[in-house]
C-alpha positions as CSV (number, residue, x, y, z in Angstrom):
1,X,-42.3,26.0,-39.5
2,X,-40.0,26.1,-42.5
3,X,-36.2,25.8,-41.9
4,X,-33.7,25.8,-44.7
5,X,-30.0,25.3,-43.7
6,X,-27.1,26.5,-45.8
7,X,-23.4,26.2,-45.3
8,X,-21.5,29.2,-46.5
9,X,-17.8,30.0,-47.1
10,X,-16.3,31.4,-44.0
11,X,-17.9,28.9,-41.7
12,X,-21.3,30.6,-41.4
13,X,-24.5,28.5,-40.9
14,X,-27.9,30.1,-41.0
15,X,-31.6,29.3,-41.3
16,X,-34.7,31.1,-42.4
17,X,-37.6,31.3,-40.1
18,X,-41.4,31.6,-40.3
19,X,-42.8,33.5,-37.4
20,X,-46.3,34.9,-37.9
21,X,-49.8,34.2,-39.2
22,X,-49.0,34.5,-42.9
23,X,-45.6,36.2,-43.1
24,X,-42.7,34.4,-44.6
25,X,-39.0,35.1,-44.5
26,X,-37.1,33.2,-47.1
27,X,-33.7,33.0,-49.0
28,X,-31.7,34.4,-46.1
29,X,-28.0,34.8,-47.0
30,X,-24.8,36.3,-45.7
31,X,-22.4,38.1,-47.9
32,X,-19.9,40.9,-48.1
33,X,-18.2,40.3,-44.8
34,X,-15.9,43.3,-44.0
35,X,-13.2,42.4,-41.5
36,X,-12.1,46.0,-41.2
37,X,-15.5,47.2,-39.9
38,X,-16.5,43.8,-38.6
39,X,-19.8,43.8,-40.5
40,X,-21.6,41.6,-42.9
41,X,-24.7,41.8,-45.0
42,X,-27.8,39.7,-44.2
43,X,-30.0,39.4,-47.3
44,X,-33.5,38.0,-47.2
45,X,-36.9,38.0,-48.9
46,X,-40.1,38.7,-47.0
47,X,-43.7,38.4,-48.0
48,X,-47.1,38.7,-46.4
49,X,-50.8,38.9,-47.3
50,X,-53.4,41.7,-47.2
51,X,-50.9,44.6,-47.0
52,X,-51.8,48.2,-47.4
53,X,-50.7,51.8,-47.3
54,X,-53.0,54.8,-47.5
55,X,-52.4,58.5,-47.3
56,X,-56.1,59.4,-46.7
57,X,-58.5,58.8,-43.8
58,X,-56.4,56.5,-41.5
59,X,-53.1,57.6,-43.1
60,X,-51.3,54.5,-42.0
61,X,-49.8,51.3,-43.3
62,X,-48.8,47.8,-42.3
63,X,-45.3,46.4,-42.3
64,X,-43.0,43.9,-40.6
65,X,-40.6,44.0,-37.7
66,X,-37.5,42.0,-38.7
67,X,-34.9,40.9,-36.2
68,X,-32.0,38.5,-36.2
69,X,-30.8,36.0,-33.6
70,X,-27.5,34.1,-33.8
71,X,-25.6,31.6,-31.7
72,X,-22.0,30.4,-31.8
73,X,-21.5,27.0,-33.2
74,X,-22.0,24.3,-30.6
75,X,-23.9,26.5,-28.1
76,X,-27.5,26.9,-27.1
77,X,-27.1,30.6,-26.3
78,X,-29.1,32.6,-28.9
79,X,-28.0,36.2,-29.0
80,X,-29.5,39.3,-30.6
81,X,-27.8,40.8,-33.7
82,X,-27.1,44.5,-33.9
83,X,-28.3,46.1,-37.2
84,X,-26.8,49.4,-38.3
85,X,-28.5,50.0,-41.6
86,X,-31.0,48.5,-44.1
87,X,-31.9,48.7,-47.8
88,X,-35.3,47.5,-48.9
89,X,-36.2,45.8,-52.2
90,X,-38.0,47.7,-54.9
91,X,-41.3,49.0,-53.5
92,X,-40.1,48.8,-49.9
93,X,-39.1,51.4,-47.3
94,X,-37.1,50.6,-44.2
95,X,-36.3,52.2,-40.9
96,X,-33.7,51.1,-38.4
97,X,-34.2,52.3,-34.7
98,X,-31.2,53.8,-33.0
99,X,-30.7,50.7,-30.8
100,X,-30.2,48.5,-33.8
101,X,-32.5,45.7,-32.4
102,X,-34.2,45.2,-35.8
103,X,-35.8,47.0,-38.7
104,X,-39.2,48.0,-39.9
105,X,-40.0,47.2,-43.6
106,X,-43.2,48.5,-45.3
107,X,-44.6,49.8,-48.6
108,X,-43.0,52.9,-49.9
109,X,-46.2,54.1,-51.7
110,X,-49.9,53.7,-51.4
111,X,-51.3,50.4,-52.4
112,X,-53.2,47.3,-51.2
113,X,-52.8,43.6,-51.6
114,X,-50.1,41.0,-51.0
115,X,-46.4,42.0,-51.0
116,X,-43.3,40.1,-51.8
117,X,-40.1,42.1,-51.1
118,X,-37.1,40.1,-52.5
119,X,-33.5,40.9,-51.9
120,X,-33.6,43.1,-48.8
121,X,-30.3,43.8,-47.1
122,X,-29.4,44.4,-43.4
123,X,-25.9,45.4,-42.3
124,X,-25.1,43.3,-39.2
125,X,-22.4,44.8,-36.9
126,X,-21.2,41.5,-35.6
127,X,-18.2,43.2,-34.0
128,X,-20.4,45.2,-31.8
129,X,-21.9,41.9,-30.6
130,X,-18.6,40.6,-29.6
131,X,-18.0,38.1,-32.4
132,X,-14.6,37.6,-34.0
133,X,-14.1,37.5,-37.8
134,X,-13.3,33.8,-37.8
135,X,-16.1,32.5,-35.5
136,X,-18.8,30.1,-36.8
137,X,-22.4,31.1,-36.0
138,X,-25.9,30.0,-36.8
139,X,-28.4,32.8,-37.7
140,X,-32.2,33.0,-37.7
141,X,-34.2,35.8,-39.2
142,X,-37.6,36.5,-37.6
143,X,-40.6,38.6,-38.8
144,X,-43.7,39.9,-37.1
145,X,-46.5,41.6,-39.0
146,X,-47.0,45.1,-37.6
147,X,-49.3,48.1,-38.1
148,X,-48.2,51.8,-38.0
149,X,-50.3,54.0,-35.8
150,X,-49.7,57.7,-36.6
151,X,-49.3,60.4,-34.0
152,X,-52.4,62.5,-33.2
153,X,-55.1,63.3,-30.8
154,X,-57.7,60.8,-29.7
155,X,-60.4,60.2,-27.0
156,X,-60.2,58.2,-23.9
157,X,-63.5,56.9,-22.6
158,X,-66.7,56.8,-24.6
159,X,-69.3,58.6,-22.5
160,X,-71.0,55.2,-22.0
161,X,-71.5,52.9,-19.0
162,X,-68.3,50.9,-19.2
163,X,-66.7,50.0,-15.8
164,X,-64.2,52.6,-14.7
165,X,-64.1,54.2,-18.2
166,X,-62.1,57.4,-18.5
167,X,-63.9,60.7,-18.2
168,X,-63.2,64.4,-18.7
169,X,-62.9,65.8,-15.2
170,X,-66.3,66.2,-13.5
171,X,-68.3,65.2,-16.5
172,X,-69.1,61.9,-18.2
173,X,-67.7,63.0,-21.5
174,X,-64.7,61.4,-23.1
175,X,-61.3,63.0,-22.5
176,X,-59.3,64.4,-25.4
177,X,-55.6,63.6,-25.5
178,X,-54.3,66.4,-27.6
179,X,-50.5,66.2,-27.1
180,X,-47.8,64.2,-25.4
181,X,-47.6,66.7,-22.5
182,X,-48.2,65.4,-19.0
183,X,-51.9,64.7,-18.4
184,X,-53.3,66.2,-15.2
185,X,-55.4,63.7,-13.1
186,X,-58.5,64.7,-11.2
187,X,-62.3,65.0,-11.1
188,X,-62.9,68.6,-10.1
189,X,-62.9,70.3,-13.5
190,X,-62.8,69.6,-17.2
191,X,-59.4,69.3,-18.8
192,X,-58.4,66.7,-16.2
193,X,-58.3,63.0,-16.8
194,X,-60.7,61.2,-14.4
195,X,-59.9,57.5,-14.1
196,X,-63.3,57.0,-12.6
197,X,-62.5,55.0,-9.6
198,X,-59.5,53.1,-10.9
199,X,-56.4,55.4,-10.6
200,X,-55.2,58.4,-8.8
201,X,-57.1,61.7,-8.7
202,X,-54.0,63.9,-8.3
203,X,-50.7,64.4,-10.0
204,X,-50.0,63.8,-13.7
205,X,-49.5,61.0,-16.2
206,X,-45.8,61.8,-17.0
207,X,-44.6,62.7,-20.5
208,X,-42.5,59.6,-20.6
209,X,-45.5,57.3,-20.1
210,X,-46.8,55.7,-23.3
211,X,-50.0,57.9,-23.6
212,X,-50.9,57.1,-27.1
213,X,-50.5,60.5,-28.7
214,X,-47.1,59.7,-30.3
215,X,-46.7,57.3,-33.2
216,X,-46.2,53.6,-32.5
217,X,-46.0,50.3,-34.3
218,X,-48.3,47.5,-33.0
219,X,-48.5,43.8,-33.8
220,X,-51.3,43.3,-36.3
221,X,-52.4,40.1,-34.6
222,X,-52.2,38.6,-31.1
223,X,-49.2,36.4,-30.4
224,X,-49.9,33.0,-31.9
225,X,-48.9,29.6,-30.6
226,X,-46.3,29.4,-33.3
227,X,-44.7,32.7,-32.4
228,X,-44.6,31.7,-28.7
229,X,-43.1,28.2,-29.4
230,X,-40.4,29.9,-31.6
231,X,-39.6,32.1,-28.7
232,X,-39.2,29.1,-26.4
233,X,-37.2,27.1,-28.9
234,X,-34.7,30.0,-29.1
235,X,-34.0,30.2,-25.4
236,X,-31.7,27.9,-23.5
237,X,-33.5,25.0,-21.7
238,X,-33.7,26.7,-18.3
239,X,-35.2,29.9,-19.6
240,X,-37.5,28.0,-21.9
241,X,-38.9,25.9,-19.0
242,X,-39.5,29.1,-17.0
243,X,-41.6,30.6,-19.7
244,X,-43.4,27.4,-20.8
245,X,-46.2,28.0,-18.2
246,X,-49.0,26.7,-20.5
247,X,-47.5,23.3,-21.5
248,X,-49.6,22.6,-24.6
249,X,-46.6,22.0,-26.8
250,X,-45.4,18.6,-27.9
251,X,-41.9,17.4,-28.5
252,X,-38.8,18.3,-26.6
253,X,-36.8,21.6,-26.4
254,X,-35.5,23.0,-28.7
255,X,-37.9,21.3,-31.0
256,X,-41.2,22.0,-29.3
257,X,-44.2,21.9,-31.6
258,X,-47.4,24.0,-31.4
259,X,-50.6,21.9,-31.6
260,X,-52.5,24.8,-33.3
261,X,-49.8,27.2,-34.7
262,X,-52.1,29.9,-35.9
263,X,-54.4,30.1,-32.8
264,X,-53.9,32.9,-30.3
265,X,-51.6,31.9,-27.5
266,X,-53.3,32.1,-24.1
267,X,-52.6,31.1,-20.5
268,X,-50.1,33.9,-20.1
269,X,-49.5,36.7,-17.7
270,X,-47.3,39.8,-17.5
271,X,-44.0,37.9,-17.0
272,X,-44.3,36.0,-20.2
273,X,-45.6,39.1,-22.0
274,X,-42.6,41.2,-20.9
275,X,-40.1,38.3,-21.6
276,X,-41.3,38.0,-25.2
277,X,-41.2,41.7,-25.5
278,X,-37.6,41.9,-24.2
279,X,-36.5,39.0,-26.4
280,X,-38.0,40.5,-29.6
281,X,-36.9,44.1,-29.1
282,X,-40.4,45.4,-28.5
283,X,-42.4,46.5,-25.4
284,X,-45.9,45.9,-23.9
285,X,-48.5,48.5,-24.9
286,X,-50.2,50.8,-22.4
287,X,-54.0,50.9,-21.8
288,X,-54.0,54.4,-23.3
289,X,-52.4,53.1,-26.4
290,X,-55.0,50.3,-26.5
291,X,-57.8,52.9,-26.8
292,X,-55.9,54.9,-29.5
293,X,-55.3,51.8,-31.6
294,X,-58.9,50.9,-31.4
295,X,-60.7,54.2,-31.7
296,X,-58.3,56.1,-34.0
297,X,-57.0,59.6,-34.4
298,X,-59.5,62.4,-33.4
299,X,-62.4,60.0,-34.1
300,X,-65.5,60.8,-32.1
301,X,-66.2,58.2,-29.3
302,X,-69.4,56.2,-29.5
303,X,-70.8,55.3,-26.1
304,X,-70.2,51.6,-25.3
305,X,-68.6,51.0,-28.7
306,X,-66.7,47.8,-29.5
307,X,-63.3,47.9,-31.2
308,X,-64.9,48.1,-34.6
309,X,-66.6,51.4,-33.8
310,X,-70.2,50.6,-33.0
311,X,-72.3,48.7,-30.4
312,X,-73.3,45.7,-32.6
313,X,-71.7,42.4,-32.0
314,X,-72.1,38.9,-33.5
315,X,-70.5,36.1,-31.6
316,X,-69.0,33.2,-33.5
317,X,-70.4,29.8,-32.4
318,X,-68.9,27.4,-34.9
319,X,-65.8,27.3,-37.0
320,X,-64.5,25.3,-39.9
321,X,-61.2,23.3,-39.9
322,X,-60.4,23.9,-36.2
323,X,-56.7,24.3,-35.5
324,X,-55.8,24.2,-39.2
325,X,-54.1,27.1,-41.1
326,X,-57.3,27.7,-43.0
327,X,-59.5,27.8,-39.9
328,X,-62.5,30.0,-40.8
329,X,-65.9,31.2,-39.6
330,X,-68.8,28.7,-40.0
331,X,-71.8,30.3,-38.1
332,X,-73.1,32.9,-37.9
333,X,-71.7,34.0,-41.3
334,X,-71.5,37.6,-40.1
335,X,-69.7,36.7,-36.8
336,X,-67.0,39.3,-35.9
337,X,-65.9,38.2,-32.4
338,X,-64.8,35.2,-30.4
339,X,-66.2,36.2,-27.0
340,X,-68.7,35.2,-24.4
341,X,-67.8,31.4,-24.2
342,X,-69.6,30.5,-27.4
343,X,-66.4,28.5,-28.3
344,X,-64.3,26.8,-25.6
345,X,-61.0,27.9,-27.2
346,X,-59.2,30.6,-29.0
347,X,-59.4,30.9,-32.8
348,X,-56.9,31.6,-35.5
349,X,-55.5,35.1,-35.2
350,X,-57.2,37.3,-37.7
351,X,-60.0,34.8,-38.4
352,X,-62.6,37.5,-39.1
353,X,-60.5,39.3,-41.8
354,X,-62.3,37.9,-44.8
355,X,-60.6,37.9,-48.2
356,X,-63.5,39.7,-49.9
357,X,-66.6,41.8,-49.2
358,X,-65.3,42.7,-45.7
359,X,-65.9,45.8,-43.6
360,X,-64.4,47.1,-40.4
361,X,-67.4,45.7,-38.5
362,X,-67.4,42.3,-40.2
363,X,-63.6,41.9,-39.7
364,X,-63.8,42.9,-36.1
365,X,-60.9,45.3,-36.8
366,X,-59.9,48.5,-35.2
367,X,-59.8,51.9,-36.9
368,X,-56.3,51.2,-38.1
369,X,-56.8,47.6,-39.2
370,X,-55.5,45.8,-36.2
371,X,-57.2,42.4,-35.6
372,X,-58.9,40.8,-32.6
373,X,-58.3,43.6,-30.1
374,X,-61.7,43.1,-28.5
375,X,-61.9,39.3,-28.5
376,X,-60.1,36.0,-28.5
377,X,-57.6,36.8,-25.7
378,X,-57.4,39.8,-23.4
379,X,-54.4,42.1,-24.0
380,X,-51.9,42.3,-21.1
381,X,-50.8,46.0,-21.0
382,X,-49.3,48.7,-18.8
383,X,-51.8,50.2,-16.4
384,X,-52.1,53.9,-15.5
385,X,-53.9,52.9,-12.2
386,X,-50.7,52.5,-10.1
387,X,-47.5,54.2,-9.4
388,X,-45.5,51.3,-10.9
389,X,-47.6,51.6,-14.1
390,X,-47.0,55.3,-14.4
391,X,-43.3,54.8,-14.0
392,X,-43.1,53.1,-17.4
393,X,-41.1,54.9,-20.1
394,X,-42.3,54.6,-23.7
395,X,-38.8,54.9,-25.0
396,X,-37.6,51.7,-23.4
397,X,-37.7,48.6,-25.5
398,X,-36.3,45.1,-25.2
399,X,-32.6,44.5,-25.7
400,X,-33.0,40.9,-26.9
401,X,-31.9,39.3,-23.6
402,X,-33.5,37.8,-20.5
403,X,-32.2,37.4,-17.0
404,X,-31.0,34.1,-15.6
405,X,-34.5,33.3,-14.4
406,X,-36.0,33.8,-17.9
407,X,-37.7,37.1,-17.1
408,X,-37.1,40.5,-18.7
409,X,-34.0,42.2,-17.5
410,X,-35.8,45.5,-17.4
411,X,-36.7,45.8,-13.8
412,X,-39.7,48.1,-14.3
413,X,-41.3,45.4,-16.6
414,X,-41.3,42.8,-13.8
415,X,-43.5,44.5,-11.3
416,X,-47.0,43.1,-11.1
417,X,-48.6,46.4,-10.2
418,X,-47.5,47.9,-13.5
419,X,-49.9,45.7,-15.5
420,X,-53.6,45.1,-16.2
421,X,-55.6,43.7,-19.1
422,X,-57.8,45.3,-21.7
423,X,-60.2,43.8,-24.3
424,X,-62.4,40.7,-24.2
425,X,-61.5,37.0,-24.7
426,X,-63.2,33.9,-25.8
427,X,-64.3,33.1,-22.2
428,X,-65.2,36.6,-20.9
429,X,-68.5,38.4,-20.9
430,X,-69.1,40.3,-24.1
431,X,-69.0,43.7,-22.3
432,X,-65.2,43.2,-22.0
433,X,-64.9,43.7,-25.7
434,X,-65.8,47.4,-25.4
435,X,-63.0,49.8,-26.1
436,X,-63.3,51.8,-22.9
437,X,-64.0,48.9,-20.5
438,X,-61.5,49.0,-17.7
439,X,-62.7,46.4,-15.2
440,X,-59.4,44.6,-15.3
441,X,-57.0,47.5,-15.8
442,X,-55.2,46.7,-12.6
443,X,-55.8,43.0,-12.8
444,X,-52.5,41.8,-11.4
445,X,-52.6,44.1,-8.5
446,X,-55.6,42.2,-7.1
447,X,-53.5,39.0,-7.0
448,X,-50.1,40.5,-6.0
449,X,-48.3,38.1,-8.4
450,X,-48.3,36.9,-12.0
451,X,-51.5,35.1,-13.1
452,X,-51.2,32.8,-16.1
453,X,-55.0,32.7,-16.9
454,X,-56.6,31.2,-19.9
455,X,-58.2,34.6,-20.6
456,X,-54.9,36.5,-21.3
457,X,-52.6,36.7,-24.2
458,X,-50.7,39.7,-25.6
459,X,-49.6,41.8,-28.6
460,X,-46.6,44.1,-28.4
461,X,-45.7,47.6,-29.7
462,X,-42.7,49.7,-30.4
463,X,-42.5,53.5,-30.3
464,X,-42.0,54.8,-33.8
465,X,-39.0,56.8,-34.9
């Protein structure tokens, strides 16, 4: 993790921060402090590999979620900066959500390849965060690679033999989600979503629930060890200890070190998932959004398909340079999934995204280019199988803060019955990698508490503007 410290006039101290598989924030700077409006500019460069934007077929693009943390000089209390506007570098577009918890930055035109956006500017309203004009603070800029998932209809279920897969009413056909209206539940007629033994057969999925029809941003990769240790290092000691449930890290807080920074973080449950989501200004995804991200807009469902759109799978059984940044596939050369206990550990996130000659199947990617959704670690997500799950509101995102116990301060996010898991992992059977497999969709309800199992990790989302 690269850190560069600068001392600026006005008593401001800040550091740049690396927080992703191959995304780099550099040359962060503060300038233009306005004591009348109590704002200051945060400028920075950001670059990442394998970027794209397309207006055909998938009609989507990748980008980055940028957020800023600060602490007053001499304290260990990292706070979340409020951003009111943003200006991207040449070639970049930006969006600032209404809550000001960060920004999205992405290509402003179609293209493919690496991007390097230099000289981006955020306007930080430090007055809204309770800072005085003459206070000394330390600032860190964070970035997460994201993928934009456009609004549109999609199918739930595949018509296959997956456990508890969604169906259209009294048939075995997939169910079409064609709007964000409430979805009627039942099995007596077509036009009703049948949860097939894992969920209610009456009532509705409410409009507010994240149903997958509306546009969202999702993390391109699963949370890595480096991302999780950065999270721990930017909490106070008590909250960090509460969240350090898989103590693989060396060193002492706040300088914990990840043994394999680019590998997917596992050994997590819903409390750690929701805590990271709250801290970063994002939210957990729902199991309906999981299927949309994998299958794509209005794309016909293939019975028993994996996340890359067909029923073929090649399990990796050996890798090169284990735990190194250049960790890669060894055998088989056409491997596209870390699943079925062929390897006794997680791999580097995005390991199957080859640099040349790749296809969706070979990369193990979803319709929209999201990596490892069917393998490596299972995805902790909101379940529609319980009342607590159905109470989730897609418009609620993290505010950057945790409660005194180190958990999310959003009460609906701390209920075990709200969560399940989707997708396969390195140590699950391969059938778990199928898009519509719902065997563990109410996973935590069967335990009645949080379970920090080696199978589970997470990736997070945010509802789009």
